[in-house]
All heavy atoms as an XYZ file, in Angstrom:
736
protein
N       0.838     -1.173      0.000
C       0.000      0.000      0.000
C       0.886      1.240      0.000
O       1.849      1.332      0.732
C      -0.886      0.008      1.244
C      -1.616      1.308      1.406
S      -2.363      1.617      2.995
C      -3.363      0.219      3.207
N       0.502      2.196     -0.836
C       1.214      3.469     -0.888
C       0.453      4.495     -0.063
O      -0.769      4.517     -0.060
C       1.293      3.979     -2.323
C       2.216      3.231     -3.226
C       2.253      3.912     -4.571
C       3.120      3.156     -5.538
N       3.115      3.792     -6.869
N       1.193      5.354      0.604
C       0.596      6.480      1.324
C       1.139      7.752      0.700
O       2.342      7.992      0.706
C       0.915      6.418      2.831
C       0.314      5.159      3.434
C       0.392      7.662      3.528
C       0.610      4.969      4.898
N       0.235      8.539      0.121
C       0.608      9.785     -0.540
C       0.097     10.964      0.275
O      -0.931     10.856      0.943
C       0.002      9.832     -1.940
C       0.317      8.650     -2.853
C      -0.477      8.764     -4.146
C       1.798      8.594     -3.156
N       0.806     12.085      0.200
C       0.354     13.283      0.905
C       0.218     14.437     -0.084
O       0.968     14.525     -1.056
C       1.293     13.677      2.067
C       2.695     13.990      1.575
C       1.341     12.591      3.115
C       3.586     14.573      2.637
N      -0.733     15.309      0.182
C      -0.930     16.488     -0.653
C      -0.050     17.617     -0.117
O       0.403     17.569      1.033
C      -2.404     16.929     -0.619
O      -2.756     17.249      0.725
C      -3.313     15.848     -1.167
N       0.208     18.640     -0.916
C       0.999     19.782     -0.431
C       0.361     20.457      0.790
O       1.071     20.910      1.692
C       1.026     20.731     -1.626
C       0.838     19.851     -2.814
C      -0.067     18.741     -2.357
N      -0.960     20.507      0.840
C      -1.655     21.092      1.989
C      -1.340     20.310      3.261
O      -1.043     20.887      4.303
C      -3.183     21.082      1.752
O      -3.462     21.791      0.560
C      -3.918     21.701      2.915
N      -1.391     18.998      3.158
C      -1.101     18.136      4.307
C       0.356     18.301      4.737
O       0.658     18.336      5.934
C      -1.407     16.679      3.951
C      -1.388     15.753      5.129
C      -2.479     15.679      5.979
C      -0.297     14.958      5.387
C      -2.478     14.830      7.068
C      -0.282     14.105      6.473
C      -1.373     14.043      7.314
N       1.262     18.412      3.783
C       2.685     18.580      4.098
C       2.919     19.872      4.885
O       3.702     19.895      5.842
C       3.509     18.580      2.819
N       2.225     20.953      4.508
C       2.364     22.222      5.236
C       1.850     22.089      6.659
O       2.426     22.649      7.589
C       1.586     23.328      4.519
C       2.212     23.810      3.248
C       1.347     24.879      2.603
C       1.831     25.223      1.220
N       0.935     26.189      0.555
N       0.750     21.363      6.823
C       0.165     21.194      8.148
C       1.064     20.354      9.054
O       1.135     20.590     10.252
C      -1.227     20.569      8.028
C      -2.215     21.497      7.360
C      -3.494     20.811      6.931
O      -3.537     19.605      6.759
N      -4.533     21.605      6.739
N       1.761     19.393      8.492
C       2.672     18.552      9.271
C       3.858     19.365      9.789
O       4.320     19.160     10.908
C       3.180     17.362      8.430
C       2.050     16.372      8.179
C       4.320     16.647      9.133
C       2.443     15.245      7.268
N       4.355     20.298      8.981
C       5.509     21.101      9.373
C       5.252     21.915     10.632
O       6.177     22.226     11.379
C       5.915     22.052      8.247
C       6.585     21.370      7.094
C       6.994     22.368      6.043
C       7.639     21.679      4.864
N       8.047     22.642      3.827
N       3.982     22.249     10.894
C       3.631     23.070     12.049
C       3.526     22.267     13.344
O       3.370     22.853     14.412
C       2.305     23.775     11.793
C       2.351     24.736     10.628
C       0.996     25.331     10.353
C       1.030     26.209      9.113
N      -0.294     26.746      8.785
N       3.610     20.943     13.254
C       3.424     20.097     14.438
C       4.718     19.925     15.224
O       5.817     19.943     14.664
C       2.915     18.717     14.012
C       1.570     18.671     13.318
C       1.255     17.238     12.917
C       0.472     19.243     14.182
N       4.572     19.714     16.530
C       5.704     19.395     17.398
C       5.974     17.893     17.334
O       5.143     17.128     16.831
C       5.398     19.801     18.839
C       5.199     21.271     19.002
N       6.227     22.173     18.974
C       4.074     22.008     19.179
C       5.768     23.398     19.138
N       4.442     23.327     19.265
N       7.086     17.470     17.862
C       7.487     16.063     17.789
C       6.475     15.137     18.459
O       6.150     14.078     17.912
C       8.858     15.883     18.423
N       5.966     15.527     19.638
C       5.016     14.651     20.318
C       3.674     14.582     19.570
O       2.986     13.573     19.612
C       4.810     15.074     21.770
C       4.407     16.517     21.920
O       4.417     17.283     20.966
N       4.074     16.910     23.133
N       3.316     15.641     18.843
C       2.104     15.623     18.027
C       2.293     14.717     16.812
O       1.366     14.032     16.396
C       1.749     17.035     17.564
C       1.310     17.946     18.685
C       1.124     19.374     18.209
O       1.953     19.902     17.465
N       0.055     20.002     18.659
N       3.492     14.707     16.263
C       3.780     13.856     15.106
C       3.688     12.376     15.471
O       3.287     11.558     14.646
C       5.155     14.177     14.526
C       5.191     15.506     13.787
C       6.539     15.779     13.185
C       6.550     17.138     12.508
N       7.843     17.455     11.915
N       4.043     12.035     16.708
C       3.927     10.644     17.155
C       2.473     10.196     17.149
O       2.152      9.096     16.685
C       4.514     10.473     18.558
C       6.007     10.545     18.607
C       6.513     10.382     20.022
C       8.006     10.599     20.084
N       8.528     10.516     21.460
N       1.571     11.049     17.640
C       0.145     10.719     17.634
C      -0.381     10.606     16.201
O      -1.191      9.739     15.900
C      -0.663     11.774     18.399
C      -0.415     11.739     19.895
O       0.063     10.707     20.399
O      -0.704     12.754     20.552
N       0.087     11.481     15.322
C      -0.312     11.432     13.917
C       0.178     10.142     13.269
O      -0.561      9.499     12.523
C       0.226     12.648     13.172
C      -0.048     12.696     11.674
C      -1.548     12.717     11.396
C       0.629     13.901     11.049
N       1.417      9.746     13.552
C       1.955      8.509     12.990
C       1.128      7.297     13.410
O       0.862      6.404     12.601
C       3.412      8.306     13.418
C       4.373      9.240     12.710
O       3.987      9.805     11.660
O       5.499      9.405     13.206
N       0.693      7.277     14.665
C      -0.146      6.178     15.135
C      -1.482      6.148     14.386
O      -1.961      5.080     14.008
C      -0.402      6.296     16.640
C       0.795      6.041     17.544
C       0.444      6.346     18.998
C       1.267      4.608     17.397
N      -2.069      7.316     14.163
C      -3.342      7.393     13.441
C      -3.177      6.929     11.995
O      -4.031      6.218     11.456
C      -3.888      8.810     13.485
N      -2.070      7.302     11.360
C      -1.823      6.902      9.970
C      -1.584      5.395      9.891
O      -2.050      4.736      8.959
C      -0.646      7.704      9.368
C      -1.048      9.168      9.227
C      -0.227      7.135      8.022
C       0.074     10.089      8.817
N      -0.901      4.834     10.867
C      -0.703      3.375     10.898
C      -2.036      2.646     11.037
O      -2.244      1.600     10.428
C       0.227      2.987     12.040
C       1.663      3.293     11.740
C       2.598      2.706     12.782
N       3.923      3.221     12.557
C       4.691      3.732     13.503
N       4.255      3.788     14.751
N       5.883      4.185     13.227
N      -2.924      3.201     11.871
C      -4.267      2.627     12.011
C      -4.984      2.608     10.668
O      -5.607      1.610     10.302
C      -5.109      3.452     12.988
C      -5.064      3.024     14.410
C      -6.042      3.835     15.236
O      -5.667      4.929     15.673
O      -7.183      3.359     15.406
N      -4.910      3.725      9.954
C      -5.563      3.815      8.648
C      -4.922      2.876      7.639
O      -5.596      2.334      6.772
C      -5.514      5.246      8.118
C      -6.358      6.264      8.861
C      -6.125      7.655      8.293
C      -7.813      5.901      8.802
N      -3.616      2.694      7.758
C      -2.925      1.789      6.848
C      -3.394      0.353      7.006
O      -3.506     -0.384      6.026
N      -3.686     -0.033      8.231
C      -4.145     -1.397      8.459
C      -5.644     -1.554      8.227
O      -6.117     -2.646      7.927
C      -3.786     -1.845      9.876
O      -4.466     -1.053     10.820
N      -6.389     -0.465      8.376
C      -7.843     -0.525      8.201
C      -8.316      0.769      7.520
O      -8.789      1.685      8.187
C      -8.497     -0.694      9.574
C      -9.935     -1.078      9.518
C     -10.457     -1.410     10.903
C     -11.908     -1.795     10.811
N     -12.485     -2.024     12.142
N      -8.196      0.855      6.184
C      -8.479      2.101      5.463
C      -9.933      2.575      5.533
O     -10.209      3.741      5.285
C      -8.101      1.801      4.025
C      -7.504      0.474      3.996
C      -7.692     -0.173      5.303
N     -10.868      1.710      5.850
C     -12.274      2.123      5.915
C     -12.673      2.569      7.317
O     -13.854      2.649      7.636
C     -13.188      1.008      5.425
C     -13.032     -0.269      6.228
O     -12.043     -0.387      6.974
O     -13.900     -1.147      6.110
N     -11.706      2.910      8.141
C     -11.935      3.303      9.531
C     -12.684      4.629      9.638
O     -13.560      4.787     10.472
C     -10.588      3.404     10.264
C     -10.610      3.601     11.755
C     -11.312      2.426     12.439
C      -9.205      3.722     12.290
N     -12.369      5.583      8.796
C     -12.993      6.900      8.850
C     -14.406      6.892      8.285
O     -14.790      5.990      7.542
N     -15.170      7.917      8.637
C     -16.541      8.006      8.136
C     -16.549      8.630      6.741
O     -15.845      9.599      6.475
C     -17.397      8.826      9.097
O     -16.890     10.126      9.234
N     -17.354      8.057      5.864
C     -17.458      8.506      4.490
C     -18.358      9.732      4.424
O     -19.425      9.763      5.022
C     -18.032      7.384      3.626
C     -17.951      7.525      2.125
C     -16.509      7.701      1.673
C     -18.554      6.311      1.456
N     -17.927     10.761      3.728
C     -18.668     12.015      3.644
C     -19.588     12.027      2.425
O     -19.402     11.270      1.480
C     -17.703     13.217      3.589
C     -16.885     13.350      4.843
C     -17.808     13.593      6.010
C     -17.193     13.197      7.314
N     -18.109     13.196      8.417
N     -20.573     12.928      2.473
C     -21.574     13.040      1.408
C     -21.529     14.447      0.822
O     -20.816     15.315      1.305
C     -22.969     12.788      1.984
C     -23.135     11.429      2.615
C     -24.496     11.311      3.260
C     -24.615     10.002      4.027
N     -25.850      9.933      4.800
N     -22.331     14.665     -0.206
C     -22.456     15.997     -0.787
C     -21.205     16.452     -1.515
O     -20.666     15.733     -2.353
N     -20.726     17.641     -1.173
C     -19.544     18.218     -1.830
C     -18.276     17.409     -1.578
O     -17.332     17.476     -2.349
C     -19.297     19.648     -1.343
C     -20.378     20.613     -1.785
O     -21.141     20.270     -2.705
O     -20.458     21.710     -1.207
N     -18.254     16.673     -0.489
C     -17.049     15.932     -0.101
C     -17.179     14.437     -0.377
O     -16.528     13.624      0.281
C     -16.764     16.157      1.385
C     -16.525     17.602      1.796
C     -16.377     17.708      3.301
C     -15.308     18.173      1.113
N     -17.976     14.065     -1.359
C     -18.196     12.655     -1.653
C     -16.875     11.980     -2.024
O     -16.045     12.540     -2.729
C     -19.251     12.479     -2.759
C     -19.761     11.051     -2.765
C     -18.738     12.897     -4.107
C     -21.073     10.893     -3.483
N     -16.655     10.804     -1.487
C     -15.428     10.058     -1.746
C     -14.335     10.315     -0.725
O     -13.321      9.632     -0.710
N     -14.538     11.278      0.151
C     -13.541     11.605      1.173
C     -13.972     10.988      2.494
O     -15.146     10.993      2.842
C     -13.390     13.130      1.309
C     -12.810     13.710      0.012
C     -12.497     13.488      2.498
C     -12.700     15.208      0.001
N     -13.013     10.466      3.208
C     -13.264      9.911      4.530
C     -12.566     10.787      5.568
O     -11.529     11.376      5.290
C     -12.740      8.485      4.640
C     -13.498      7.496      3.796
C     -12.943      6.090      3.976
N     -13.755      5.117      3.288
C     -14.782      4.486      3.846
N     -15.104      4.715      5.095
N     -15.471      3.605      3.153
N     -13.141     10.837      6.772
C     -12.544     11.612      7.856
C     -12.398     10.714      9.075
O     -13.373     10.105      9.528
C     -13.400     12.853      8.195
C     -12.847     13.563      9.410
C     -13.439     13.809      7.015
N     -11.175     10.621      9.570
C     -10.862      9.843     10.766
C     -10.616     10.815     11.914
O      -9.840     11.761     11.777
C      -9.627      8.984     10.520
C      -9.134      8.257     11.717
N      -9.918      7.374     12.430
C      -7.936      8.278     12.341
C      -9.216      6.890     13.444
N      -8.009      7.427     13.399
N     -11.287     10.581     13.033
C     -11.118     11.435     14.215
C     -10.239     10.704     15.222
O     -10.450      9.531     15.504
C     -12.476     11.750     14.839
C     -13.385     12.531     13.922
C     -14.732     12.774     14.546
C     -15.635     13.516     13.573
N     -16.968     13.757     14.129
N      -9.250     11.420     15.759
C      -8.358     10.841     16.766
C      -7.903     11.942     17.717
O      -8.073     13.123     17.441
C      -7.163     10.146     16.104
C      -6.209     11.076     15.402
C      -5.039     11.466     16.028
C      -6.473     11.553     14.129
C      -4.151     12.318     15.392
C      -5.598     12.401     13.479
C      -4.432     12.787     14.115
N      -7.346     11.526     18.843
C      -6.864     12.488     19.832
C      -5.375     12.724     19.665
O      -4.597     11.786     19.542
C      -7.139     11.994     21.253
C      -8.586     12.146     21.621
O      -9.208     13.140     21.278
N      -9.132     11.163     22.305
N      -5.016     14.005     19.684
C      -3.615     14.408     19.626
C      -3.384     15.312     20.829
O      -3.873     16.443     20.845
C      -3.322     15.162     18.320
C      -1.896     15.625     18.176
S      -1.639     16.652     16.702
C      -1.856     15.469     15.397
N      -2.702     14.790     21.823
C      -2.443     15.524     23.056
C      -3.757     16.076     23.631
O      -3.936     17.270     23.802
C      -1.409     16.647     22.861
C      -0.166     16.087     22.177
C      -1.017     17.260     24.193
C       0.859     17.122     21.838
N      -4.699     15.189     23.872
C      -5.990     15.508     24.493
C      -6.834     16.505     23.709
O      -7.645     17.213     24.275
C      -5.800     16.006     25.924
C      -5.163     14.962     26.805
O      -5.416     13.771     26.638
N      -4.324     15.386     27.720
N      -6.641     16.596     22.403
C      -7.466     17.442     21.551
C      -7.947     16.602     20.371
O      -7.166     15.864     19.764
C      -6.676     18.640     21.032
C      -7.508     19.569     20.186
C      -6.715     20.758     19.679
O      -5.506     20.847     19.870
N      -7.386     21.664     19.007
N      -9.233     16.731     20.045
C      -9.796     15.990     18.924
C      -9.306     16.592     17.603
O      -9.428     17.786     17.363
C     -11.325     16.033     18.969
C     -12.030     15.217     17.897
C     -11.779     13.728     18.127
C     -13.507     15.498     17.901
N      -8.735     15.738     16.764
C      -8.186     16.157     15.476
C      -8.869     15.351     14.381
O      -9.132     14.166     14.540
C      -6.654     15.929     15.426
C      -5.952     16.740     16.506
C      -6.082     16.249     14.056
C      -6.033     18.240     16.330
N      -9.136     15.999     13.254
C      -9.746     15.341     12.109
C      -8.705     15.173     11.010
O      -7.924     16.099     10.739
C     -10.918     16.161     11.574
C     -12.215     16.080     12.365
C     -12.106     16.714     13.723
C     -13.327     16.744     11.595
N      -8.690     13.997     10.419
C      -7.751     13.668      9.348
C      -8.562     13.257      8.121
O      -9.259     12.249      8.150
C      -6.827     12.531      9.786
C      -5.893     11.910      8.761
C      -4.924     12.946      8.223
C      -5.126     10.762      9.367
N      -8.497     14.061      7.069
C      -9.234     13.771      5.835
C      -8.325     13.008      4.878
O      -7.156     13.346      4.709
C      -9.707     15.066      5.192
N      -8.909     11.970      4.258
C      -8.134     11.156      3.336
C      -9.049     10.516      2.302
O     -10.269     10.474      2.464
C      -7.340     10.082      4.084
C      -8.196      9.025      4.744
C      -8.425      7.813      4.121
C      -8.767      9.239      5.991
C      -9.201      6.839      4.717
C      -9.537      8.273      6.597
C      -9.755      7.073      5.949
O     -10.530      6.104      6.544
N      -8.446     10.042      1.233
C      -9.146      9.270      0.213
C      -8.496      7.896      0.143
O      -7.271      7.782      0.155
C      -9.038      9.929     -1.165
C      -9.861     11.166     -1.338
C      -9.723     11.758     -2.727
O      -8.670     11.556     -3.374
O     -10.671     12.426     -3.160
N      -9.311      6.872      0.054
C      -8.816      5.507     -0.106
C      -9.107      5.088     -1.537
O     -10.261      4.997     -1.946
C      -9.478      4.574      0.887
C      -9.239      3.126      0.623
C     -10.172      2.178      0.370
C      -7.978      2.444      0.595
N      -9.574      0.971      0.186
C      -8.225      1.099      0.310
C      -6.660      2.855      0.767
C      -7.214      0.155      0.205
C      -5.648      1.916      0.653
C      -5.928      0.586      0.392
N      -8.061      4.883     -2.305
C      -8.196      4.457     -3.700
C      -7.930      2.964     -3.742
O      -6.777      2.530     -3.781
C      -7.242      5.242     -4.589
C      -7.515      6.723     -4.566
C      -6.460      7.542     -5.273
O      -5.423      7.040     -5.685
N      -6.721      8.831     -5.406
N      -9.009      2.208     -3.726
C      -8.909      0.757     -3.596
C      -8.243      0.099     -4.800
O      -7.481     -0.853     -4.644
C     -10.301      0.169     -3.381
C     -10.264     -1.233     -2.838
C     -11.616     -1.676     -2.317
O     -12.504     -0.841     -2.143
O     -11.751     -2.873     -2.082
N      -8.505      0.618     -6.001
C      -7.930      0.025     -7.216
C      -6.402      0.056     -7.190
O      -5.750     -0.905     -7.564
C      -8.431      0.760     -8.466
C      -9.927      0.644     -8.626
O     -10.569     -0.205     -8.019
N     -10.497      1.515     -9.433
N      -5.853      1.198     -6.768
C      -4.395      1.370     -6.742
C      -3.788      1.045     -5.387
O      -2.572      1.126     -5.232
C      -4.032      2.817     -7.102
C      -4.550      3.215     -8.473
O      -4.653      2.327     -9.339
O      -4.856      4.399     -8.665
N      -4.633      0.722     -4.398
C      -4.179      0.476     -3.031
C      -3.380      1.674     -2.503
O      -2.268      1.540     -2.003
C      -3.340     -0.809     -2.951
C      -4.119     -2.071     -3.250
C      -5.133     -2.387     -2.163
O      -4.773     -2.493     -1.010
N      -6.391     -2.517     -2.528
N      -3.961      2.873     -2.672
C      -3.308      4.107     -2.239
C      -4.153      4.822     -1.197
O      -5.372      4.925     -1.334
C      -3.100      5.060     -3.411
C      -2.091      4.611     -4.404
C      -1.884      5.635     -5.499
O      -2.677      6.546     -5.681
N      -0.809      5.483     -6.250
N      -3.488      5.339     -0.190
C      -4.114      6.170      0.824
C      -3.584      7.587      0.607
O      -2.380      7.821      0.728
C      -3.736      5.657      2.214
C      -4.420      6.268      3.402
C      -5.902      5.904      3.400
C      -3.792      5.770      4.684
N      -4.460      8.520      0.232
C      -4.058      9.894     -0.051
C      -4.486     10.766      1.120
O      -5.684     10.940      1.360
C      -4.690     10.412     -1.362
C      -4.214     11.824     -1.657
C      -4.370      9.485     -2.513
N      -3.529     11.297      1.865
C      -3.813     12.141      3.019
C      -4.018     13.572      2.539
O      -3.139     14.171      1.924
C      -2.662     12.057      4.020
C      -2.337     10.641      4.495
C      -1.113     10.649      5.395
C      -3.511     10.022      5.204
N      -5.213     14.124      2.824
C      -5.594     15.420      2.271
C      -5.404     16.584      3.227
O      -4.862     17.618      2.864
C      -7.063     15.379      1.841
C      -7.428     14.313      0.820
C      -8.932     14.269      0.634
C      -6.733     14.583     -0.485
N      -5.907     16.440      4.456
C      -5.886     17.571      5.382
C      -5.930     17.082      6.823
O      -6.376     15.981      7.104
C      -7.085     18.483      5.093
O      -7.032     19.630      5.889
N      -5.514     17.972      7.715
C      -5.438     17.669      9.137
C      -5.781     18.926      9.904
O      -5.347     20.015      9.529
C      -3.994     17.238      9.463
C      -3.616     17.001     10.904
C      -4.181     15.673     11.368
C      -2.113     16.989     11.054
N      -6.569     18.804     10.968
C      -6.862     19.982     11.763
C      -7.960     19.760     12.780
O      -8.555     18.696     12.851
N      -8.225     20.803     13.562
C      -9.311     20.748     14.530
C     -10.626     20.960     13.784
O     -10.647     21.322     12.614
C      -9.123     21.815     15.602
O      -9.173     23.097     15.023
N     -11.726     20.757     14.466
C     -13.039     20.796     13.820
C     -13.403     22.182     13.292
O     -14.129     22.304     12.312
C     -14.107     20.314     14.805
C     -15.373     19.936     14.139
N     -16.319     20.858     13.767
C     -15.856     18.744     13.749
C     -17.328     20.238     13.201
N     -17.079     18.943     13.164
N     -12.876     23.222     13.911
C     -13.224     24.587     13.515
C     -12.808     24.867     12.072
O     -11.626     24.815     11.728
C     -12.548     25.590     14.446
C     -12.938     27.017     14.184
C     -12.287     27.984     15.163
O     -11.677     27.532     16.137
O     -12.389     29.185     14.929
N     -13.781     25.150     11.221
C     -13.586     25.474      9.804
C     -12.926     24.354      8.989
O     -12.490     24.580      7.869
C     -12.767     26.761      9.635
C     -13.444     27.946     10.264
O     -14.666     28.046     10.283
N     -12.647     28.855     10.806
N     -12.848     23.151      9.534
C     -12.165     22.048      8.858
C     -12.849     21.700      7.534
O     -12.198     21.622      6.496
C     -12.128     20.817      9.770
C     -11.439     19.635      9.166
C     -10.064     19.576      9.118
C     -12.172     18.589      8.629
C      -9.420     18.479      8.564
C     -11.544     17.493      8.072
C     -10.155     17.435      8.041
N     -14.159     21.506      7.568
C     -14.882     21.101      6.373
C     -14.952     22.235      5.343
O     -14.894     21.989      4.145
C     -16.279     20.592      6.729
C     -16.221     19.305      7.516
C     -16.480     19.260      8.880
C     -15.874     18.121      6.891
C     -16.409     18.080      9.585
C     -15.784     16.920      7.580
C     -16.057     16.917      8.932
O     -15.964     15.736      9.620
N     -15.058     23.457      5.815
C     -15.072     24.604      4.903
C     -13.749     24.670      4.126
O     -13.726     24.838      2.914
C     -15.289     25.900      5.678
C     -15.369     27.132      4.767
C     -15.121     28.403      5.497
N     -13.715     28.402      5.927
C     -13.226     29.265      6.793
N     -13.987     30.166      7.343
N     -11.944     29.228      7.118
N     -12.646     24.535      4.839
C     -11.336     24.578      4.200
C     -11.094     23.376      3.303
O     -10.402     23.475      2.290
C     -10.230     24.673      5.255
C     -10.289     25.973      6.054
O     -10.965     26.930      5.599
O      -9.683     26.023      7.139
N     -11.664     22.245      3.653
C     -11.485     21.025      2.870
C     -12.185     21.124      1.525
O     -11.718     20.566      0.541
C     -12.019     19.832      3.659
C     -11.756     18.438      3.109
C     -10.247     18.224      2.954
C     -12.335     17.399      4.032
N     -13.277     21.853      1.442
C     -14.025     22.003      0.203
C     -13.260     22.797     -0.846
O     -13.515     22.703     -2.027
C     -15.374     22.676      0.453
C     -16.349     21.777      1.147
C     -17.661     22.489      1.354
C     -18.621     21.630      2.159
N     -19.908     22.308      2.369
N     -12.300     23.594     -0.428
C     -11.533     24.441     -1.369
C     -10.615     23.637     -2.233
O     -10.109     22.660     -2.028
C     -10.718     25.472     -0.610
C     -11.560     26.481      0.062
C     -10.704     27.518      0.685
N     -11.531     28.327      1.574
C     -11.070     29.233      2.370
N      -9.785     29.457      2.435
N     -11.849     29.925      3.140
């Protein structure tokens, strides 16, 4: 399985501290073993899944696409719930 990241996701990762990156790595490993873990979105965000996990006692949302044909996990965005879906639609 390949794990790809978008430029938006790469920028968001750069802002994280080391202990936050550890929590993110655990969440990505979870998705790697079980890609259908996140909830599938509807409407404008059809085809996108969002996985919720805790990062240092704060709820974080991780948006991704699972491309089953190519066995690819594309990480799209990461952030807190505030304005997350609005920014994801862009």
